[in-house]
C-alpha positions in Angstrom: 0.0 0.0 0.0 2.6 2.5 -1.1 -0.2 5.0 -1.9 -1.3 5.0 1.8 1.0 7.0 4.0 -0.4 6.9 7.5 -3.4 6.8 9.9 -3.4 10.3 11.5 -5.3 11.3 14.6 -7.8 14.1 13.9 -7.1 15.6 17.3 -3.4 15.5 18.0 -1.9 14.6 14.6 -0.1 11.5 15.8 0.4 9.0 13.0 0.3 5.2 12.9 1.3 2.4 10.5 -1.7 1.9 8.1 -0.7 -1.8 7.8 -1.6 -2.4 11.5 -5.2 -2.9 12.8 -5.5 0.4 14.8 -8.9 1.8 15.6 -8.3 5.0 17.5 -5.4 7.1 18.9 -4.5 5.9 22.4 -3.4 9.5 23.4 -7.1 10.3 24.1 -9.6 8.9 26.5 -12.2 6.5 25.1 -12.6 6.7 21.3 -12.1 10.4 20.8 -8.9 10.0 18.9 -10.5 9.2 15.5 -8.0 8.4 12.8 -7.9 9.7 9.2 -6.3 7.7 6.4 -3.8 9.9 4.5 -2.4 9.2 1.0 0.4 10.0 -1.4 -1.7 11.6 -4.0 1.1 11.6 -6.6 1.0 7.8 -6.5 -2.8 7.7 -6.5 -2.9 10.0 -9.5 -0.3 7.9 -11.4 -2.3 4.8 -10.8 -5.8 6.2 -11.6 -6.2 6.0 -15.3 -9.9 5.2 -15.5 -12.1 6.8 -18.2 -14.1 9.4 -16.4 -16.7 9.6 -19.2 -17.3 5.9 -19.1 -19.5 3.6 -17.1 -19.1 3.0 -13.3 -19.5 -0.8 -12.9 -18.9 -0.6 -9.2 -16.9 1.3 -6.6 -13.7 -0.6 -7.4 -13.3 1.6 -10.5 -11.6 3.8 -7.9 -9.4 1.2 -6.4 -6.4 3.5 -6.8 -7.9 5.6 -4.0 -8.8 2.7 -1.7 -6.5 1.5 1.2 -6.2 -2.0 -0.1 -3.0 -3.7 -1.2 -2.4 -4.5 -4.9 -2.3 -8.2 -4.3 -5.5 -8.4 -2.3 -8.8 -9.5 -4.0 -11.7 -7.3 -2.9 -14.7 -8.9 -1.2 -17.4 -7.5 -3.4 -21.1 -7.9 -4.2 -21.1 -5.3 -6.9 -21.5 -2.3 -4.6 -21.4 1.3 -6.0 -22.1 2.5 -9.5 -25.5 3.6 -8.5 -27.6 5.8 -10.7 -27.8 9.6 -10.6 -31.4 10.4 -11.5 -33.1 13.6 -12.6 -36.0 14.5 -10.3 -37.9 17.2 -12.2 -41.3 16.9 -10.4 -39.9 17.1 -6.9 -37.4 19.7 -8.0 -40.3 21.9 -9.3 -42.1 21.4 -6.0 -39.0 22.7 -4.2 -38.0 25.3 -6.8 -34.6 23.8 -7.4 -32.8 21.8 -10.1 -32.7 18.4 -8.3 -30.9 15.2 -9.0 -31.0 12.2 -6.7 -28.3 9.6 -6.1 -30.1 6.4 -5.1 -27.7 4.4 -3.0 -30.5 2.2 -1.8 -29.8 0.2 -4.9 -26.6 -1.3 -3.4 -26.5 -5.1 -2.8 -28.0 -5.1 0.7 -30.0 -1.9 0.1 -27.8 0.7 1.7 -24.8 3.0 1.1 -22.9 1.3 3.9 -22.1 -1.6 1.5 -19.3 0.6 0.1 -17.7 0.8 3.5 -18.4 -2.8 4.4 -16.7 -4.1 1.2 -13.5 -2.4 2.2 -13.7 -3.4 5.9 -14.3 -7.1 5.1 -11.6 -7.0 2.5 -9.2 -5.6 5.1 -10.4 -8.1 7.8 -9.8 -11.1 5.4 -6.4 -9.8 4.3 -5.4 -9.4 8.0 -6.3 -13.1 8.6 -9.2 -12.3 10.9 -11.9 -15.0 11.1 -14.7 -13.1 12.9 -16.1 -9.6 12.1 -18.4 -7.6 14.3 -20.2 -4.3 14.7 -23.0 -2.5 16.5 -25.9 -1.5 14.4 -29.5 -0.3 14.3 -30.0 -2.7 11.4 -28.4 -1.5 8.1 -24.7 -2.1 9.1 -25.8 -5.4 10.5 -27.4 -6.5 7.2 -24.4 -5.1 5.2 -21.8 -6.8 7.4 -23.7 -10.1 7.4 -23.9 -10.2 3.7 -20.3 -9.4 3.0 -19.1 -11.7 5.8 -21.0 -14.5 4.2 -19.4 -13.6 0.8 -16.0 -13.8 2.4 -16.6 -16.9 4.5 -16.1 -15.2 7.8 -18.1 -15.5 11.0 -20.2 -12.4 11.9 -21.4 -11.3 15.3 -23.6 -8.3 15.5 -24.9 -6.2 18.5 -28.2 -4.4 18.0 -30.3 -2.3 20.4 -33.6 -3.8 21.5 -35.7 -1.4 19.5 -34.0 -2.1 16.1 -36.6 -2.7 13.4 -37.4 -6.4 13.0 -37.5 -6.1 9.2 -33.8 -5.0 9.1 -32.7 -7.9 11.3 -34.1 -10.5 9.0 -31.3 -9.8 6.5 -28.3 -10.6 8.8 -30.1 -13.7 10.1 -30.6 -14.9 6.6 -26.9 -14.3 5.9 -26.0 -16.5 8.9 -24.8 -13.8 11.3 -25.2 -14.1 15.1 -27.5 -11.2 16.0 -27.4 -10.3 19.6 -30.2 -8.0 20.9 -28.8 -5.8 23.6 -31.2 -4.6 26.3 -30.4 -0.9 25.8 -29.7 1.8 23.3 -27.6 1.8 20.2 -24.8 3.5 22.1 -24.9 0.8 24.7 -24.7 -1.9 22.0 -21.8 0.0 20.5 -19.9 0.1 23.7 -20.5 -3.6 24.2 -19.2 -4.4 20.7 -16.0 -2.5 21.6 -15.6 -4.6 24.8 -16.1 -7.8 22.8 -13.6 -6.7 20.1 -10.9 -6.2 22.8 -11.8 -9.4 24.6 -11.9 -11.7 21.6 -9.7 -10.0 19.0 -12.5 -9.8 16.4 -12.3 -7.3 13.6 -14.6 -4.4 14.2 -16.4 -2.8 11.3 -18.0 0.1 13.3 -17.8 3.1 11.0 -17.5 5.3 14.1 -14.0 4.0 14.8 -12.7 1.9 11.9 -10.8 4.4 9.8 -11.2 2.4 6.6 -15.0 2.8 6.7 -15.0 6.4 5.7 -12.6 5.5 2.9 -15.1 3.1 1.4 -17.9 5.6 1.8 -16.0 8.3 0.0 -16.4 6.4 -3.3 -19.9 7.9 -3.4 -18.1 11.3 -3.6 -15.9 10.0 -6.4 -18.9 8.7 -8.3 -20.8 12.0 -7.9 -17.8 14.0 -9.0 -17.6 11.9 -12.1 -21.4 11.9 -12.7 -21.6 15.7 -12.4 -18.4 16.5 -14.2 -19.0 19.8 -16.0 -22.2 20.3 -14.1 -21.3 20.5 -10.5 -24.2 21.0 -8.2 -24.4 24.0 -5.9 -25.3 21.7 -3.0 -24.8 18.1 -2.1 -27.2 16.8 0.7 -26.6 13.9 3.1 -28.3 12.8 6.3 -26.0 12.6 9.3 -25.9 10.0 12.1 -22.4 9.3 13.2 -21.0 11.7 10.6 -18.7 9.4 8.5 -21.0 9.3 5.5 -21.0 13.1 4.8 -17.3 13.2 5.7 -16.6 10.5 3.2 -18.7 12.0 0.5 -17.0 15.3 0.8 -13.5 13.8 1.0 -14.1 11.8 -2.3 -15.4 14.8 -4.2 -12.7 17.1 -2.8 -10.0 14.6 -3.8 -11.2 14.7 -7.4 -11.0 18.5 -7.4 -7.6 18.6 -5.9 -6.3 16.2 -8.5 -7.8 18.4 -11.3 -10.2 15.6 -12.3 -13.1 18.0 -11.8 -13.1 21.8 -11.7 -15.5 22.5 -8.8 -16.9 21.2 -5.5 -20.3 21.6 -4.0 -21.4 23.0 -0.7 -22.4 20.2 1.7 -25.8 20.3 3.5 -26.0 18.0 6.5 -29.4 16.9 7.8 -30.1 15.5 11.2 -33.3 14.6 13.0 -34.3 16.8 15.9 -34.1 13.8 18.2 -30.4 13.1 17.3 -28.8 16.5 16.7 -25.3 16.3 18.1 -23.4 17.1 14.9 -25.7 20.0 14.0 -25.3 21.3 17.5 -21.5 21.0 17.4 -21.4 22.8 14.0 -23.7 25.6 15.3 -21.7 25.7 18.6 -24.7 25.0 20.8 -25.0 22.4 23.5 -28.6 21.2 23.1 -28.1 17.6 22.1 -29.5 14.8 24.2 -27.1 11.8 24.3 -30.2 9.5 24.0 -31.2 9.5 20.4 -35.0 9.5 19.6 -36.1 9.5 16.0 -38.0 7.4 13.5 -34.9 7.5 11.3 -33.1 4.7 13.2 -30.2 4.7 10.8 -29.2 8.1 12.0 -30.3 7.7 15.6 -26.9 8.3 17.1 -26.8 10.1 20.5 -22.9 10.2 20.7 -21.5 10.4 17.2 -17.8 9.6 17.0 -17.1 11.3 13.7 -18.4 14.8 14.6 -15.0 16.3 13.9 -14.8 14.9 10.4 -18.4 15.8 9.7 -18.0 19.4 10.9 -14.9 19.8 8.8 -16.8 18.7 5.7 -19.5 21.3 6.4 -16.9 24.0 7.1 -14.4 23.3 4.4 -17.2 23.1 1.7 -18.8 26.4 2.9 -21.9 24.3 3.7 -24.5 24.3 6.4 -26.7 21.9 8.5 -30.4 21.8 9.4 -32.7 19.8 11.7 -35.9 18.2 10.7 -38.7 16.6 12.7 -39.8 12.9 12.4 -43.1 14.2 10.8 -41.1 16.1 8.2 -39.0 13.0 7.4 -42.0 10.8 7.0 -43.7 13.4 4.8 -40.5 13.5 2.6 -40.6 9.7 2.3 -44.1 9.9 0.9 -43.2 12.8 -1.3 -40.3 10.9 -2.9 -42.5 8.0 -3.7 -45.4 10.2 -5.0 -43.3 12.5 -7.2 -40.4 10.4 -8.4 -41.2 6.7 -7.7 -38.3 6.4 -5.3 -38.7 4.3 -2.1 -36.4 5.4 0.7 -36.2 4.5 4.4 -36.6 7.4 6.8 -32.8 8.2 7.0 -32.7 8.0 3.2 -35.6 10.5 2.9 -34.2 12.9 5.5 -32.1 14.8 2.9 -35.3 15.7 1.1 -36.9 16.9 4.4 -33.7 18.8 5.0 -33.7 20.4 1.6 -37.3 21.5 2.1 -36.2 23.1 5.4 -33.2 24.7 3.9 -35.3 26.3 1.2 -37.7 27.7 3.8 -34.8 29.1 5.8 -33.1 30.6 2.7 -30.0 28.5 3.0 -30.7 27.0 -0.5 -32.0 29.5 -2.9 -34.6 29.1 -5.6 -33.1 27.9 -8.9 -29.9 26.4 -7.3 -28.8 23.0 -8.4 -28.9 20.2 -5.7 -27.9 16.5 -5.5 -29.5 14.6 -2.7 -28.2 11.2 -1.6 -30.7 8.5 -0.6 -28.7 6.2 1.7 -31.1 3.3 2.2 -34.0 1.5 0.6 -37.6 1.8 1.9 -37.9 -2.0 2.2 -35.6 -1.7 5.2 -38.5 -0.2 7.3 -41.9 -1.0 6.0 -43.6 0.0 9.3 -42.3 3.6 8.9 -43.4 3.6 5.2 -46.9 2.7 6.3 -46.9 5.6 8.7 -45.7 7.9 5.9 -48.2 6.7 3.3 -51.3 5.7 5.2 -53.2 2.6 5.6 -54.7 0.3 3.0 -58.3 1.2 2.0 -60.5 -1.9 2.6 -63.4 -2.7 0.2 -65.6 -5.7 -0.5 -65.1 -7.9 -3.5 -67.9 -6.0 -5.3 -67.6 -3.7 -8.3 -70.2 -1.4 -6.7 -67.5 -0.5 -4.0 -65.1 0.4 -6.8 -67.7 2.5 -8.6 -68.6 4.2 -5.3 -64.9 5.0 -4.8 -64.0 6.2 -8.3 -67.3 6.9 -10.1 -69.0 5.1 -13.0 
């Protein structure tokens, strides 16, 4: 990995060997010392010779940017390469030029597959036989699928209120799913304790530095897909913060290597019941460490990647907004009604955030926007029913249809 130079602490700048399995900087209490993967971009640019006007078969088109050794075969299910879709009807409703990147089309239905592919590839290359993580459902499904693909054992810690529909996936993939009597943060802490006790490989995006690196391929793809037509704004939901950080890093890298001419401003969207990154960015202290939102994928009370997320917002000249659960569910229904796109609540949150940003004057009428949907609506059918309403019951009688719709 001569293109990877170090793992660097985001707080003190201490560096570590990228070939070692190191999660956080030990100079800081707990897991505050989040690490950043740094690169020799001269080597990266020399190796990256892909056609930027061609197809994107999967995220491994950008292998030159990924922290994987040349002689390692990726563990892949075809993640990445998701479509960027025009959204004219919803755009007109919001008075913006809107495109949507639907990452719910990834193999297990979530953007996290980009990160999991890299993590499981790293785990297998390091000779680890067991992978683990804490999850509200999506990371559990993603890790379960890729562990099965790699032939590794998978042990997952989920909070007791995780949606049952999401837990069916990792169970089908053969993972051990351990329901923790407590919150996501308690499940997360337990996963760290088990990692230290048993020596398992931990995929938690909050601490595994290579997770952001996989997620940043969504930024590479967007930079390529909008080449010559860079959006004014790029919108992500924020939970732990590593997704928006990764998306910005990937897009920024393409600009710094002169592969694209411009970069967008980042708009981060959080639920009111899980607002820690927004509060840190706005320098307030209102966040409750106990997350409470229908958007379980971003229900993080103590995000570990706050520093990286805030840097993405600051460096891009961006902003953040908070939305209510009701606004998120309304956005989920609006996506389906206007554009035929089915997103889980966290995936619909960027649309709710864009609507809020328009009302607040953050995003102006006529500006161009790309919103990233991070998860498929099939992940959480119960929330979808809340968003769209109940089935209308009728008798098996044509008269009932005529009464409903007219002769």
